[in-house]
C-alpha positions in Angstrom: -63.3 49.1 57.6 -64.0 46.5 54.8 -60.8 44.5 55.9 -62.4 44.4 59.5 -65.6 43.5 58.1 -63.7 40.6 55.9 -62.1 39.3 59.1 -65.4 39.0 60.8 -67.1 37.2 58.1 -63.8 34.9 57.6 -63.7 34.1 61.3 -67.5 33.6 61.7 -67.3 31.0 58.7 -64.1 29.3 60.1 -66.0 29.0 63.5 -69.1 27.5 62.2 -67.2 25.0 60.0 -65.0 23.8 62.8 -67.5 24.1 65.5 -71.0 23.3 63.9 -71.4 19.9 63.2 -74.6 19.0 61.8 -76.3 15.9 63.3 -77.0 12.7 60.9 -80.1 12.8 59.0 -82.0 10.4 61.1 -81.6 12.8 64.2 -82.3 15.9 62.4 -85.6 14.1 61.1 -86.3 13.4 65.0 -85.4 16.8 66.0 -87.7 18.3 63.2 -90.5 16.0 64.1 -90.4 17.1 67.9 -90.6 20.8 66.9 -94.4 20.1 65.4 -95.7 22.9 63.5 -92.7 24.7 63.7 -90.7 22.1 61.9 -91.1 23.6 58.7 -89.7 27.1 59.7 -86.8 25.4 61.9 -85.7 23.3 58.8 -85.8 26.2 56.2 -83.9 28.5 58.8 -81.3 25.8 59.3 -80.9 25.2 55.5 -80.5 29.0 55.1 -77.9 29.0 57.6 -76.0 26.2 56.3 -76.2 27.5 52.6 -74.9 31.0 53.7 -71.7 29.6 54.9 -69.1 27.1 53.6 -71.1 24.0 55.6 -71.9 21.6 52.9 -75.5 21.2 52.1 -75.5 17.5 51.6 -76.6 16.5 54.9 -79.4 19.2 55.2 -80.7 18.1 51.8 -81.0 14.3 52.7 -82.6 15.2 56.0 -85.3 17.1 54.1 -86.1 14.0 52.2 -86.1 11.8 55.1 -88.3 14.3 57.3 -90.7 15.6 54.8 -90.5 13.1 51.7 -89.5 13.9 48.0 -92.0 16.6 47.0 -92.2 18.7 50.2 -88.5 18.0 51.1 -87.4 19.3 47.8 -89.3 22.6 48.0 -88.4 23.5 51.6 -84.7 22.6 51.1 -84.9 24.7 47.8 -86.3 27.6 49.5 -83.5 27.6 52.4 -80.4 27.2 50.0 -81.7 29.7 47.7 -82.2 32.3 50.8 -78.9 31.2 52.2 -77.3 31.8 48.9 -78.9 35.2 48.5 -77.7 36.3 51.7 -74.1 35.2 50.6 -74.7 37.3 47.5 -75.5 40.5 49.5 -72.9 39.9 52.0 -70.3 39.9 49.1 -71.9 43.0 47.6 -71.5 44.8 50.9 -68.0 44.0 51.3 -67.1 44.9 47.8 -64.9 43.2 45.2 -61.4 43.3 46.6 -62.6 42.3 50.0 -64.9 39.5 48.8 -62.0 38.2 46.3 -59.8 37.7 49.3 -62.6 35.7 51.0 -63.1 33.3 48.1 -59.2 32.3 48.6 -58.4 29.4 46.0 -61.6 29.9 44.2 -61.3 33.2 43.2 -59.8 33.0 40.0 -62.0 30.5 38.5 -65.2 32.1 39.8 -64.1 35.6 38.7 -62.8 34.4 35.1 -66.5 32.5 34.6 -68.6 35.6 35.9 -66.8 38.2 34.4 -69.2 39.7 31.8 -71.4 36.7 32.5 -75.1 36.3 33.7 -77.5 33.5 33.8 -75.6 30.8 32.1 -72.5 31.7 33.9 -73.7 31.1 37.1 -75.6 28.1 36.3 -72.4 26.5 34.7 -70.3 27.2 38.0 -73.2 25.9 40.1 -73.2 22.8 38.2 -69.6 22.4 38.1 -68.2 18.9 40.2 -66.0 20.0 42.9 -67.2 23.5 43.3 -69.2 24.4 46.3 -72.4 26.6 46.4 -71.2 29.3 48.4 -68.0 30.7 46.4 -70.6 31.2 43.5 -72.9 33.0 45.6 -70.3 35.3 47.0 -68.7 35.5 43.7 -71.9 36.7 42.1 -72.3 39.5 44.7 -68.9 40.5 44.3 -68.3 40.4 40.5 -71.6 42.2 39.4 -74.2 39.7 38.6 -77.5 41.3 38.8 -79.3 40.1 41.8 -82.7 39.1 39.8 -80.3 37.2 37.3 -78.6 35.5 40.2 -81.7 34.6 42.0 -83.2 33.0 39.0 -80.0 31.0 38.0 -79.7 29.9 41.7 -82.9 28.5 42.0 -82.9 26.6 38.7 -79.5 25.2 38.8 -80.0 24.0 42.7 -82.9 22.2 42.0 -81.5 19.0 40.3 -78.9 18.4 42.8 -81.0 19.0 45.6 -83.9 16.8 44.1 -81.4 14.1 43.7 -79.9 14.5 47.3 -83.5 14.7 48.8 -84.4 11.9 46.8 -81.8 9.7 48.7 -83.3 10.8 52.0 -86.8 10.0 50.7 -85.7 6.6 49.7 -84.0 5.8 52.9 -87.1 6.6 54.7 -89.3 4.6 52.3 -87.5 2.7 50.0 -90.4 2.4 47.5 -90.3 2.0 43.8 -91.5 5.4 42.9 -88.7 7.0 45.1 -86.2 4.3 43.8 -87.0 5.7 40.2 -87.1 9.3 41.2 -83.7 8.9 42.4 -82.2 7.4 39.5 -83.7 9.9 36.9 -82.5 12.8 39.1 -78.9 11.4 39.2 -79.0 10.7 35.2 -80.2 14.4 35.1 -77.3 15.7 37.4 -75.0 13.6 35.2 -76.0 15.1 32.1 -76.0 18.7 33.2 -72.7 18.4 35.1 -71.1 17.1 31.6 -72.9 20.2 29.9 -71.6 22.6 32.4 -67.7 21.2 32.3 -68.0 21.5 28.4 -69.2 25.1 28.6 -66.7 25.9 31.4 -63.8 24.6 29.2 -65.1 26.4 26.0 -65.4 29.7 28.0 -61.9 29.4 29.5 -60.5 28.3 25.9 -62.0 31.3 24.3 -59.6 34.2 25.8 -56.8 32.0 25.2 -57.6 31.5 21.5 -58.2 35.4 21.3 -54.7 36.0 22.6 -53.3 33.7 20.2 -54.8 35.3 17.2 -53.8 39.0 18.6 -50.4 37.8 19.0 -50.3 36.2 15.1 -51.9 39.6 13.7 -49.3 41.6 15.7 -46.4 39.5 13.8 -47.9 39.4 10.6 -49.0 43.3 10.8 -46.3 45.1 12.5 -47.0 48.8 13.5 -45.4 51.7 11.6 -41.6 52.1 12.2 -40.7 55.5 13.4 -37.7 56.9 11.6 -35.2 58.9 13.2 -34.7 62.4 12.3 -31.5 63.1 10.1 -28.7 65.5 11.9 
């Protein structure tokens, strides 16, 4: 049953990635404006769907800045991204660890290694690592036992710097003012700093098991166990 569910989820994700092509930020801005009062709900719903799939969130975040400006765009994008991540979390939890691990594919080992026995900082570290999308962290958190409140808090906090930077780009494109330019610059400096810290933490946590294995092997060589003597005749 779970294998069938995995097949459905994977096929749905592949279909979305291949067939759903997000319009440019300018086109999204026009479509959201045409929706009038429903534009807020439409944007949040679209961001939620994107965040629950392997589709990159970059375009939707930039469009949020174009359509709503920096403060409101950041808030609406963050709501959608967190809701989509939370949906992915519960999908993986429902599928179970073995099935979700297959779905993660090449990301499975890195995500499981970091999240095993981890919590808030483990989720934040993975979501801040360069080159690792949000969706494997969302699904991995559900599959590998991260508490749902811990995940929700970590996902919200760790998403904010990057989304603020991306939304800031959209806001600056729509209104290239000095305040927007300063906000974008500060945001990217913050993102860079947090990324460096995340990479250092990830390297440290991946070195710890290897170092412990070396210590155990050395102890075994220096203190071998008692040798059982064969009984005479």
